[in-house]
Phi, psi and omega in degrees: 000129182272175186293325178297322177295321178296317177296321179295317177300319179294321178296323178294315179299315184276355180061049175266147171290157176228159173225149180193173172255134178231114184051048178065019174247136181278125176246119186242141172046068181244150181272116174278131183256313178201159179243119184246142176251123176229120177052050179064016174244141179262137178234130179262117177267128180237184181295332185255315185205184181249133181243141173279123187300326183300334182266358180275132175230163178050052179291132178231130174266121182270155181284337181290144181244158176246000000 
């Protein structure tokens, strides 16, 4: 598990918003709910949809909480 995954897990625990790029689309201020591992792939479940972690770039943990 890399450092970004650890930060993401901490953001989920602390209920911080996150922002990131997914397939070159900007996703801003979204609520991360849980991180699931299926067949050695990580999936981020959010309030709206599910993202494959491998396709996420420029992950930012925001200070704002929900």
